[in-house]
C-alpha positions as CSV (number, residue, x, y, z in Angstrom):
1,X,25.0,14.6,33.1
2,X,24.0,16.3,30.8
3,X,21.8,20.3,29.9
4,X,17.8,18.9,29.9
5,X,16.7,22.0,27.9
6,X,16.9,22.6,23.8
7,X,18.7,24.3,22.2
8,X,18.1,26.6,20.2
9,X,19.6,24.4,17.0
10,X,18.3,21.5,18.3
11,X,14.6,22.5,17.7
12,X,15.3,23.3,14.0
13,X,16.3,19.8,13.9
14,X,13.4,18.0,15.6
15,X,11.3,19.6,13.3
16,X,13.2,17.5,10.8
17,X,11.2,15.2,8.6
18,X,13.8,12.6,10.2
19,X,13.3,9.1,11.2
20,X,12.6,8.9,15.1
21,X,13.0,5.8,17.7
22,X,11.3,5.8,20.5
23,X,11.3,3.3,23.0
24,X,8.7,2.9,26.2
25,X,9.1,-0.2,28.9
26,X,6.1,-2.7,28.7
27,X,5.1,-4.5,31.9
28,X,7.7,-6.1,33.2
29,X,10.8,-3.2,32.4
30,X,12.4,-4.5,29.6
31,X,12.2,-1.3,27.1
32,X,10.2,-1.6,23.9
33,X,11.2,0.1,20.4
34,X,9.7,1.5,17.4
35,X,9.9,3.9,14.4
36,X,7.8,7.3,14.6
37,X,7.3,10.9,13.5
38,X,8.5,13.7,15.8
39,X,8.0,17.2,16.1
40,X,9.1,19.6,18.6
41,X,6.8,22.4,20.8
42,X,8.0,25.2,23.2
43,X,11.5,23.2,24.2
44,X,9.3,19.2,24.3
45,X,9.4,16.8,21.4
46,X,6.9,15.4,20.2
47,X,4.8,12.1,18.6
48,X,1.6,11.0,18.1
49,X,0.3,7.6,17.7
50,X,-3.1,6.1,18.5
51,X,-3.6,5.6,22.4
52,X,-4.5,1.7,21.8
53,X,-1.0,1.2,20.1
54,X,1.9,-0.6,22.8
55,X,3.4,2.5,22.8
56,X,0.2,4.3,24.0
57,X,-0.8,1.2,26.1
58,X,3.0,1.5,28.1
59,X,2.8,5.6,28.3
60,X,-0.6,4.9,30.3
61,X,1.3,2.8,32.3
62,X,4.6,4.1,32.7
63,X,5.6,7.6,31.6
64,X,9.0,7.0,30.7
65,X,10.2,7.3,27.7
66,X,13.3,8.1,25.4
67,X,13.1,9.4,21.4
68,X,16.4,9.1,18.9
69,X,16.7,10.7,16.2
70,X,19.9,10.1,14.0
71,X,20.7,13.0,10.7
72,X,19.9,9.8,7.6
73,X,22.5,11.6,6.1
74,X,25.9,12.9,9.3
75,X,25.2,9.5,11.3
76,X,27.9,10.9,13.0
77,X,24.2,14.0,13.8
78,X,21.6,13.4,17.0
79,X,20.2,14.2,19.1
80,X,18.7,11.3,22.4
81,X,16.1,13.3,24.6
82,X,14.7,11.2,27.5
83,X,12.0,12.1,30.5
84,X,8.1,11.5,30.9
85,X,5.2,11.9,29.0
86,X,1.8,13.5,28.9
87,X,0.0,12.3,26.2
88,X,-3.5,14.1,24.8
89,X,-5.7,14.3,22.1
90,X,-6.5,17.2,22.5
91,X,-5.2,18.4,18.1
92,X,-4.2,15.3,17.3
93,X,-6.1,14.7,14.7
94,X,-4.7,18.2,13.4
95,X,-1.1,17.0,14.8
96,X,-1.3,14.0,12.9
97,X,-1.4,15.3,10.0
98,X,0.9,18.6,10.2
99,X,2.9,15.8,10.7
100,X,2.2,13.0,7.1
101,X,2.0,16.9,5.2
102,X,5.7,17.4,6.4
103,X,6.9,13.1,6.2
104,X,4.4,12.8,3.5
105,X,4.0,15.7,1.6
106,X,0.1,14.8,1.7
107,X,-2.4,15.1,4.0
108,X,-2.9,12.5,6.6
109,X,-5.8,9.9,5.0
110,X,-9.0,9.5,6.5
111,X,-9.5,6.1,7.1
112,X,-7.6,6.0,9.5
113,X,-8.8,4.1,12.2
114,X,-8.2,4.4,16.2
115,X,-8.0,7.3,18.5
116,X,-4.8,9.5,17.7
117,X,-2.8,11.1,20.3
118,X,0.0,13.5,21.0
119,X,2.3,12.4,22.9
120,X,4.3,15.5,25.3
121,X,8.3,14.3,26.1
122,X,9.6,17.7,28.1
123,X,13.1,16.2,28.2
124,X,15.2,15.3,31.6
125,X,18.2,14.4,29.5
126,X,19.7,15.3,26.6
127,X,23.0,13.8,24.6
128,X,23.5,14.6,21.8
129,X,26.7,14.9,19.1
130,X,27.4,16.8,16.6
131,X,25.9,20.2,17.5
132,X,28.2,23.7,18.1
């Protein structure tokens, strides 16, 4: 099994403005994948969503989750992290603003409806390619 600790290079990779695909589990156990923006903090993978969206509903019921980030300039450099998610509304608006600025280069639009939540994935499995 792969080491569940992110290396410094992997942590830096997660702070790049690369899109990620997150997969949660529907009620029937089938996978649900969507594109998200990611962040890294203290060796955990973070993303931000509106709690009422499908991935938020899925994670409240079943915290198992996986996320895959591929370098858009090199398909042979990728990082996959699986684990269990915790959700927190503390600082979630500030976090989406941070991500929005990283990915879009401007402040988060304040007219977006819905309660924001930070999803924190503590790695239980890490797989990757292209990291020394």
